ZAPANU-451722 format. One record per residue (C-alpha): residue in one letter; x, y, z. Coordinates in steps of 0.02 Angstrom, whole numbers, plus 50000, padded with zeros to 5 digits. Each point is the difference from the previous one (the first is absolute). Layout:
KOLMAR  a  X  Y  Z .
...
***
This chain:
KOLMAR  x  49164  48114  49642 .
KOLMAR  x  49865  50133  49944 .
KOLMAR  x  49940  50001  50198 .
KOLMAR  x  50180  50060  50048 .
KOLMAR  x  50003  50137  49878 .
KOLMAR  x  49820  50052  50054 .
KOLMAR  x  50051  49993  50195 .
KOLMAR  x  50168  50099  49964 .
KOLMAR  x  49906  50126  49901 .
KOLMAR  x  49871  50021  50135 .
KOLMAR  x  50153  50021  50128 .
KOLMAR  x  50070  50155  49905 .
KOLMAR  x  49842  50080  49981 .
KOLMAR  x  49949  49964  50196 .
KOLMAR  x  50177  50066  50017 .
KOLMAR  x  49972  50169  49897 .
KOLMAR  x  49836  50025  50082 .
KOLMAR  x  50064  49987  50187 .
KOLMAR  x  50130  50125  49945 .
KOLMAR  x  49884  50104  49943 .
KOLMAR  x  49888  50004  50131 .
KOLMAR  x  50153  50024  50133 .
KOLMAR  x  50077  50155  49893 .
KOLMAR  x  49818  50058  50006 .
KOLMAR  x  49980  50003  50185 .
KOLMAR  x  50172  50071  50027 .
KOLMAR  x  49958  50142  49900 .
KOLMAR  x  49843  50037  50101 .
KOLMAR  x  50091  50029  50163 .
KOLMAR  x  50061  50183  50047 .
KOLMAR  x  50187  49942  50056 .
KOLMAR  x  50124  50117  49927 .
KOLMAR  x  50152  49913  50092 .
KOLMAR  x  49953  49827  49910 .
KOLMAR  x  49981  50081  49830 .
KOLMAR  x  50174  50091  50000 .
KOLMAR  x  50090  49828  50015 .
KOLMAR  x  49893  49950  49855 .
KOLMAR  x  50046  50151  49911 .
KOLMAR  x  50119  49958  49853 .
KOLMAR  x  50049  50065  49839 .
KOLMAR  x  50145  49967  49865 .
KOLMAR  x  50082  50155  49937 .
KOLMAR  x  50130  50052  49874 .
KOLMAR  x  50106  50167  50044 .
KOLMAR  x  50135  50074  49909 .
KOLMAR  x  50159  50013  50103 .
KOLMAR  x  50141  50127  49971 .
KOLMAR  x  50149  50036  50038 .
KOLMAR  x  50123  50153  49981 .
KOLMAR  x  50161  49955  49929 .
KOLMAR  x  50062  50187  49941 .
KOLMAR  x  50075  49934  49854 .
KOLMAR  x  50009  50094  49832 .
KOLMAR  x  49919  49871  49885 .
KOLMAR  x  49906  49927  50152 .
KOLMAR  x  49956  50126  50135 .
KOLMAR  x  49845  49900  50048 .
KOLMAR  x  49975  49802  49994 .
KOLMAR  x  49826  49935  50021 .
KOLMAR  x  49930  49835  49992 .
KOLMAR  x  49829  49926  50060 .
KOLMAR  x  49966  49883  50132 .
KOLMAR  x  49848  49878  50062 .
KOLMAR  x  49948  50034  50171 .
KOLMAR  x  49877  49888  50108 .
KOLMAR  x  49909  50109  50128 .
KOLMAR  x  49922  49922  50137 .
KOLMAR  x  49925  50108  50135 .
KOLMAR  x  50140  50118  50037 .
KOLMAR  x  50142  49903  49941 .
KOLMAR  x  50076  50000  49830 .
KOLMAR  x  50106  49832  49943 .
KOLMAR  x  50091  50033  49821 .
KOLMAR  x  49957  49855  49895 .
KOLMAR  x  50102  50037  49829 .
KOLMAR  x  50119  50135  49941 .
KOLMAR  x  50026  50027  49819 .
KOLMAR  x  50173  49977  49930 .
KOLMAR  x  49984  50124  49866 .
KOLMAR  x  50024  50182  50045 .
KOLMAR  x  49955  50163  49917 .
KOLMAR  x  50120  50136  50018 .
KOLMAR  x  49944  50206  49983 .
KOLMAR  x  50081  50151  49992 .
KOLMAR  x  50038  50138  50136 .
KOLMAR  x  49852  50105  49918 .
KOLMAR  x  49882  49853  50044 .
KOLMAR  x  49864  50038  50094 .
KOLMAR  x  49914  49848  50106 .
KOLMAR  x  49815  50006  49936 .
KOLMAR  x  49934  49929  50184 .
KOLMAR  x  50077  50159  50091 .
KOLMAR  x  49888  50116  49899 .
***
């Protein structure tokens, strides 16, 4: 039983070391077209709609996006909305 656990642990460590070696050599190369494909991030943005109603002139909610290279995919849209009056100024536009 101990030999099986030791073999599994050794395989995990070996796999980790190989992945570390491959990622280290991949970062040394100077290929911008390959790095653009591997470029990804997860961002949260506030999305606002202009309703022009007296009690809710702007209706905003948060949305989570996955950005891979130049494409952007919506992952999750919050169901909670925040209403703002007409005199509200979007802080991102200041």
